[in-house]
A tleap script that builds the chain and sets N, CA, C and O, in Angstrom:
source leaprc.protein.ff14SB
mol = sequence {
  NMET ARG MET GLU PRO LEU THR LYS GLN GLN
  ILE GLN ARG GLN ASP PHE VAL ASP ASN GLN
  ILE PHE GLU LEU LEU GLN GLN LEU LEU PRO
  HIE THR GLU LYS LEU ALA TRP ASP ILE THR
  MET ILE GLY ALA VAL ARG ASP ALA ILE ARG
  GLU GLN ILE VAL ASP GLN ARG GLN ILE MET
  SER GLU GLU GLU PHE TYR CPRO
}
set mol.1.N position { 16.416 -25.337 -18.432 }
set mol.1.CA position { 16.852 -25.380 -17.049 }
set mol.1.C position { 15.669 -25.027 -16.149 }
set mol.1.O position { 15.056 -23.972 -16.307 }
set mol.2.N position { 15.364 -25.885 -15.238 }
set mol.2.CA position { 14.234 -25.691 -14.339 }
set mol.2.C position { 14.701 -25.025 -13.051 }
set mol.2.O position { 15.670 -25.458 -12.426 }
set mol.3.N position { 13.995 -23.968 -12.669 }
set mol.3.CA position { 14.353 -23.267 -11.441 }
set mol.3.C position { 13.595 -23.861 -10.266 }
set mol.3.O position { 12.436 -24.260 -10.385 }
set mol.4.N position { 14.275 -23.910 -9.132 }
set mol.4.CA position { 13.642 -24.391 -7.911 }
set mol.4.C position { 12.654 -23.337 -7.413 }
set mol.4.O position { 12.909 -22.139 -7.534 }
set mol.5.N position { 11.535 -23.780 -6.856 }
set mol.5.CA position { 10.602 -22.791 -6.294 }
set mol.5.C position { 11.244 -22.076 -5.106 }
set mol.5.O position { 12.084 -22.636 -4.402 }
set mol.6.N position { 10.833 -20.839 -4.904 }
set mol.6.CA position { 11.363 -20.066 -3.781 }
set mol.6.C position { 10.854 -20.626 -2.460 }
set mol.6.O position { 9.730 -21.120 -2.373 }
set mol.7.N position { 11.684 -20.543 -1.450 }
set mol.7.CA position { 11.271 -20.959 -0.113 }
set mol.7.C position { 10.401 -19.858 0.492 }
set mol.7.O position { 10.351 -18.740 -0.020 }
set mol.8.N position { 9.729 -20.186 1.570 }
set mol.8.CA position { 8.921 -19.189 2.276 }
set mol.8.C position { 9.795 -18.026 2.737 }
set mol.8.O position { 9.389 -16.867 2.648 }
set mol.9.N position { 10.983 -18.331 3.225 }
set mol.9.CA position { 11.911 -17.302 3.695 }
set mol.9.C position { 12.340 -16.386 2.543 }
set mol.9.O position { 12.432 -15.172 2.725 }
set mol.10.N position { 12.600 -16.948 1.376 }
set mol.10.CA position { 12.983 -16.139 0.221 }
set mol.10.C position { 11.836 -15.225 -0.225 }
set mol.10.O position { 12.060 -14.064 -0.568 }
set mol.11.N position { 10.636 -15.741 -0.218 }
set mol.11.CA position { 9.472 -14.935 -0.584 }
set mol.11.C position { 9.275 -13.812 0.428 }
set mol.11.O position { 8.962 -12.681 0.056 }
set mol.12.N position { 9.456 -14.125 1.700 }
set mol.12.CA position { 9.337 -13.096 2.739 }
set mol.12.C position { 10.389 -12.010 2.550 }
set mol.12.O position { 10.101 -10.833 2.763 }
set mol.13.N position { 11.595 -12.382 2.156 }
set mol.13.CA position { 12.653 -11.395 1.911 }
set mol.13.C position { 12.281 -10.503 0.727 }
set mol.13.O position { 12.445 -9.285 0.791 }
set mol.14.N position { 11.784 -11.104 -0.345 }
set mol.14.CA position { 11.367 -10.316 -1.505 }
set mol.14.C position { 10.251 -9.343 -1.122 }
set mol.14.O position { 10.291 -8.171 -1.495 }
set mol.15.N position { 9.274 -9.820 -0.390 }
set mol.15.CA position { 8.176 -8.953 0.064 }
set mol.15.C position { 8.699 -7.817 0.933 }
set mol.15.O position { 8.264 -6.673 0.797 }
set mol.16.N position { 9.629 -8.131 1.821 }
set mol.16.CA position { 10.208 -7.119 2.700 }
set mol.16.C position { 10.906 -6.031 1.884 }
set mol.16.O position { 10.671 -4.844 2.109 }
set mol.17.N position { 11.757 -6.425 0.946 }
set mol.17.CA position { 12.489 -5.458 0.130 }
set mol.17.C position { 11.518 -4.588 -0.667 }
set mol.17.O position { 11.635 -3.363 -0.666 }
set mol.18.N position { 10.566 -5.217 -1.343 }
set mol.18.CA position { 9.606 -4.457 -2.153 }
set mol.18.C position { 8.777 -3.508 -1.291 }
set mol.18.O position { 8.526 -2.371 -1.690 }
set mol.19.N position { 8.356 -3.958 -0.132 }
set mol.19.CA position { 7.565 -3.103 0.763 }
set mol.19.C position { 8.392 -1.947 1.311 }
set mol.19.O position { 7.878 -0.837 1.451 }
set mol.20.N position { 9.659 -2.184 1.623 }
set mol.20.CA position { 10.525 -1.116 2.116 }
set mol.20.C position { 10.759 -0.057 1.039 }
set mol.20.O position { 10.758 1.140 1.328 }
set mol.21.N position { 10.955 -0.498 -0.188 }
set mol.21.CA position { 11.136 0.446 -1.291 }
set mol.21.C position { 9.865 1.261 -1.498 }
set mol.21.O position { 9.934 2.477 -1.678 }
set mol.22.N position { 8.717 0.614 -1.476 }
set mol.22.CA position { 7.450 1.328 -1.639 }
set mol.22.C position { 7.263 2.351 -0.526 }
set mol.22.O position { 6.827 3.475 -0.776 }
set mol.23.N position { 7.589 1.965 0.692 }
set mol.23.CA position { 7.474 2.879 1.832 }
set mol.23.C position { 8.423 4.068 1.663 }
set mol.23.O position { 8.041 5.206 1.938 }
set mol.24.N position { 9.635 3.819 1.222 }
set mol.24.CA position { 10.587 4.900 0.980 }
set mol.24.C position { 10.034 5.875 -0.052 }
set mol.24.O position { 10.076 7.088 0.153 }
set mol.25.N position { 9.521 5.356 -1.147 }
set mol.25.CA position { 8.956 6.217 -2.182 }
set mol.25.C position { 7.802 7.049 -1.633 }
set mol.25.O position { 7.685 8.233 -1.949 }
set mol.26.N position { 6.959 6.442 -0.820 }
set mol.26.CA position { 5.838 7.164 -0.205 }
set mol.26.C position { 6.355 8.282 0.701 }
set mol.26.O position { 5.810 9.386 0.699 }
set mol.27.N position { 7.400 7.999 1.470 }
set mol.27.CA position { 7.955 8.975 2.407 }
set mol.27.C position { 8.589 10.155 1.679 }
set mol.27.O position { 8.615 11.265 2.211 }
set mol.28.N position { 9.095 9.932 0.484 }
set mol.28.CA position { 9.744 10.990 -0.270 }
set mol.28.C position { 8.762 11.960 -0.926 }
set mol.28.O position { 9.139 13.065 -1.315 }
set mol.29.N position { 7.522 11.549 -1.044 }
set mol.29.CA position { 6.502 12.388 -1.672 }
set mol.29.C position { 5.927 13.386 -0.676 }
set mol.29.O position { 5.964 13.160 0.533 }
set mol.30.N position { 5.392 14.495 -1.193 }
set mol.30.CA position { 4.645 15.386 -0.296 }
set mol.30.C position { 3.493 14.594 0.342 }
set mol.30.O position { 2.970 13.653 -0.255 }
set mol.31.N position { 3.120 14.978 1.528 }
set mol.31.CA position { 2.087 14.223 2.256 }
set mol.31.C position { 0.734 14.236 1.558 }
set mol.31.O position { -0.141 13.431 1.879 }
set mol.32.N position { 0.561 15.134 0.616 }
set mol.32.CA position { -0.717 15.199 -0.105 }
set mol.32.C position { -0.785 14.197 -1.251 }
set mol.32.O position { -1.858 13.965 -1.808 }
set mol.33.N position { 0.344 13.606 -1.605 }
set mol.33.CA position { 0.394 12.662 -2.727 }
set mol.33.C position { 0.501 11.225 -2.220 }
set mol.33.O position { 1.178 10.959 -1.227 }
set mol.34.N position { -0.157 10.324 -2.891 }
set mol.34.CA position { -0.057 8.896 -2.585 }
set mol.34.C position { 0.234 8.135 -3.868 }
set mol.34.O position { -0.333 8.426 -4.921 }
set mol.35.N position { 1.112 7.169 -3.768 }
set mol.35.CA position { 1.429 6.323 -4.913 }
set mol.35.C position { 0.577 5.071 -4.903 }
set mol.35.O position { 0.267 4.522 -3.846 }
set mol.36.N position { 0.207 4.632 -6.080 }
set mol.36.CA position { -0.387 3.297 -6.218 }
set mol.36.C position { 0.772 2.299 -6.269 }
set mol.36.O position { 1.872 2.638 -6.706 }
set mol.37.N position { 0.522 1.088 -5.825 }
set mol.37.CA position { 1.541 0.037 -5.890 }
set mol.37.C position { 1.877 -0.186 -7.361 }
set mol.37.O position { 0.993 -0.474 -8.168 }
set mol.38.N position { 3.145 -0.054 -7.703 }
set mol.38.CA position { 3.602 -0.209 -9.084 }
set mol.38.C position { 4.902 -1.005 -9.063 }
set mol.38.O position { 5.974 -0.455 -8.809 }
set mol.39.N position { 4.798 -2.298 -9.330 }
set mol.39.CA position { 5.958 -3.178 -9.219 }
set mol.39.C position { 7.029 -2.826 -10.246 }
set mol.39.O position { 8.206 -3.117 -10.030 }
set mol.40.N position { 6.642 -2.204 -11.359 }
set mol.40.CA position { 7.631 -1.779 -12.350 }
set mol.40.C position { 8.516 -0.688 -11.769 }
set mol.40.O position { 9.738 -0.735 -11.908 }
set mol.41.N position { 7.901 0.297 -11.118 }
set mol.41.CA position { 8.660 1.374 -10.487 }
set mol.41.C position { 9.485 0.825 -9.324 }
set mol.41.O position { 10.657 1.174 -9.177 }
set mol.42.N position { 8.896 -0.015 -8.513 }
set mol.42.CA position { 9.606 -0.620 -7.383 }
set mol.42.C position { 10.806 -1.419 -7.896 }
set mol.42.O position { 11.894 -1.353 -7.325 }
set mol.43.N position { 10.599 -2.170 -8.971 }
set mol.43.CA position { 11.686 -2.961 -9.549 }
set mol.43.C position { 12.833 -2.108 -10.058 }
set mol.43.O position { 13.996 -2.493 -9.937 }
set mol.44.N position { 12.517 -0.951 -10.626 }
set mol.44.CA position { 13.564 -0.050 -11.113 }
set mol.44.C position { 14.407 0.475 -9.947 }
set mol.44.O position { 15.632 0.548 -10.045 }
set mol.45.N position { 13.749 0.837 -8.851 }
set mol.45.CA position { 14.468 1.308 -7.663 }
set mol.45.C position { 15.271 0.154 -7.058 }
set mol.45.O position { 16.421 0.334 -6.657 }
set mol.46.N position { 14.662 -1.025 -6.994 }
set mol.46.CA position { 15.352 -2.210 -6.460 }
set mol.46.C position { 16.611 -2.500 -7.268 }
set mol.46.O position { 17.647 -2.839 -6.697 }
set mol.47.N position { 16.531 -2.371 -8.596 }
set mol.47.CA position { 17.705 -2.615 -9.443 }
set mol.47.C position { 18.816 -1.609 -9.148 }
set mol.47.O position { 19.993 -1.971 -9.122 }
set mol.48.N position { 18.444 -0.344 -8.925 }
set mol.48.CA position { 19.443 0.687 -8.612 }
set mol.48.C position { 20.104 0.400 -7.263 }
set mol.48.O position { 21.316 0.559 -7.114 }
set mol.49.N position { 19.313 -0.019 -6.294 }
set mol.49.CA position { 19.859 -0.355 -4.971 }
set mol.49.C position { 20.768 -1.576 -5.083 }
set mol.49.O position { 21.867 -1.596 -4.528 }
set mol.50.N position { 20.299 -2.594 -5.806 }
set mol.50.CA position { 21.112 -3.800 -6.003 }
set mol.50.C position { 22.443 -3.454 -6.655 }
set mol.50.O position { 23.482 -3.981 -6.255 }
set mol.51.N position { 22.427 -2.582 -7.648 }
set mol.51.CA position { 23.655 -2.167 -8.329 }
set mol.51.C position { 24.674 -1.630 -7.323 }
set mol.51.O position { 25.869 -1.906 -7.431 }
set mol.52.N position { 24.194 -0.869 -6.356 }
set mol.52.CA position { 25.093 -0.263 -5.378 }
set mol.52.C position { 25.559 -1.258 -4.313 }
set mol.52.O position { 26.758 -1.378 -4.063 }
set mol.53.N position { 24.626 -1.969 -3.687 }
set mol.53.CA position { 25.031 -2.789 -2.533 }
set mol.53.C position { 25.510 -4.193 -2.904 }
set mol.53.O position { 26.222 -4.830 -2.128 }
set mol.54.N position { 25.121 -4.675 -4.086 }
set mol.54.CA position { 25.576 -6.000 -4.508 }
set mol.54.C position { 26.753 -5.869 -5.475 }
set mol.54.O position { 27.816 -6.445 -5.246 }
set mol.55.N position { 26.559 -5.111 -6.555 }
set mol.55.CA position { 27.568 -5.056 -7.608 }
set mol.55.C position { 28.739 -4.125 -7.272 }
set mol.55.O position { 29.897 -4.529 -7.372 }
set mol.56.N position { 28.448 -2.901 -6.879 }
set mol.56.CA position { 29.508 -1.916 -6.667 }
set mol.56.C position { 30.242 -2.118 -5.339 }
set mol.56.O position { 31.469 -2.211 -5.316 }
set mol.57.N position { 29.506 -2.185 -4.256 }
set mol.57.CA position { 30.144 -2.239 -2.937 }
set mol.57.C position { 30.287 -3.651 -2.384 }
set mol.57.O position { 31.017 -3.868 -1.417 }
set mol.58.N position { 29.601 -4.603 -2.985 }
set mol.58.CA position { 29.684 -6.015 -2.599 }
set mol.58.C position { 29.464 -6.219 -1.104 }
set mol.58.O position { 30.184 -6.976 -0.453 }
set mol.59.N position { 28.455 -5.529 -0.574 }
set mol.59.CA position { 28.108 -5.636 0.843 }
set mol.59.C position { 27.383 -6.943 1.118 }
set mol.59.O position { 27.525 -7.529 2.191 }
set mol.60.N position { 26.611 -7.393 0.149 }
set mol.60.CA position { 25.892 -8.655 0.284 }
set mol.60.C position { 25.728 -9.264 -1.098 }
set mol.60.O position { 25.901 -8.587 -2.112 }
set mol.61.N position { 25.394 -10.544 -1.127 }
set mol.61.CA position { 25.187 -11.220 -2.404 }
set mol.61.C position { 23.795 -10.898 -2.941 }
set mol.61.O position { 22.922 -10.429 -2.210 }
set mol.62.N position { 23.612 -11.155 -4.210 }
set mol.62.CA position { 22.290 -10.944 -4.803 }
set mol.62.C position { 21.259 -11.843 -4.119 }
set mol.62.O position { 20.121 -11.426 -3.903 }
set mol.63.N position { 21.644 -13.057 -3.782 }
set mol.63.CA position { 20.749 -13.989 -3.092 }
set mol.63.C position { 20.339 -13.444 -1.726 }
set mol.63.O position { 19.186 -13.595 -1.321 }
set mol.64.N position { 21.257 -12.821 -1.023 }
set mol.64.CA position { 20.934 -12.237 0.275 }
set mol.64.C position { 20.025 -11.027 0.126 }
set mol.64.O position { 19.095 -10.842 0.911 }
set mol.65.N position { 20.296 -10.198 -0.888 }
set mol.65.CA position { 19.518 -8.996 -1.090 }
set mol.65.C position { 18.115 -9.305 -1.587 }
set mol.65.O position { 17.132 -8.890 -0.972 }
set mol.66.N position { 18.014 -10.023 -2.686 }
set mol.66.CA position { 16.704 -10.299 -3.302 }
set mol.66.C position { 16.771 -11.647 -3.993 }
set mol.66.O position { 17.101 -11.734 -5.176 }
set mol.67.N position { 16.456 -12.701 -3.249 }
set mol.67.CA position { 16.591 -14.063 -3.807 }
set mol.67.C position { 15.701 -14.333 -5.006 }
set mol.67.O position { 15.726 -15.434 -5.557 }
savepdb mol mol.pdb
quit
């Protein structure tokens, strides 16, 4: 099964979500600590958020949250 390439809008949404999660993680740390960009860690947090807003509470679809 061949997947369609993501649209520019979908890529922008993915970038937005990942950047917001990274910013949240940075804000939660003491100001003396800085995180390196780690997509594995960001993905784990994204999955936890998706579980809550897509699967549990059904506030938005998975496509809307992270296409």
